[in-house]
C-alpha positions, 0 to 999 in steps of 0.5 A, spaced: 471 487 498 477 490 496 482 496 496 484 500 490 489 505 490 490 510 484 495 514 482 493 520 477 498 524 473 497 531 475 500 533 468 495 529 464 490 527 469 491 519 467 492 514 471 499 512 472 498 506 477 492 502 480 493 497 485 488 492 488 488 488 494 483 485 499 481 488 505 483 481 509 490 484 509 488 490 513 491 487 520 497 486 516 498 493 514 496 495 521 501 491 524 506 494 519 504 501 520 501 503 514 494 501 514 492 509 514 497 510 509 493 505 504 486 505 507 485 512 509 491 517 506 486 523 506 485 522 514 493 523 515 494 528 510 497 524 504 495 526 497 501 525 493 505 519 491 512 522 494 509 522 501 508 514 501 515 512 499 518 512 505 513 509 509 512 504 504 519 502 504 520 502 511 514 497 512 517 493 506 523 492 510 520 490 516 516 485 513 522 482 509 526 482 516 520 479 520 516 474 516 514 470 521 511 476 525 507 477 519 505 470 517 500 469 522 496 475 520 494 472 514 487 471 512 485 464 514 481 463 507 487 464 503 485 471 501 490 475 503 497 472 504 504 475 506 507 472 499 502 476 495 502 483 500 509 484 500 510 484 492 504 488 492 507 493 496 513 493 492 510 494 486 506 500 489 512 503 492 516 503 485 510 506 482 510 512 487 517 513 486 517 513 478 511 518 479 512 522 486 508 528 483 502 523 482 495 524 486 493 519 491 486 516 491 483 510 494 476 507 493 474 502 499 
């Protein structure tokens, strides 16, 4: 099972970002305070990429400052690691910054 985060350009309707990650990272995301932002953005009123930038940047900064806090939350089966999640978050944040007007949709 995985989570897909899609960013759609409001002007042309095309996908400007598609990010896929394993559900095994949900505990790490929850600990970083971004579970609902990623898995359930609509439930917290997040509809556009601009709304994701600051929470993502804060979570990334915390995760980089405290990797020893987050590594124990890695999936025991190897699917869902800190070393893959942080770059994934960074890529998503960059995409959000490049098209802040993009509409956010998720598929769980």
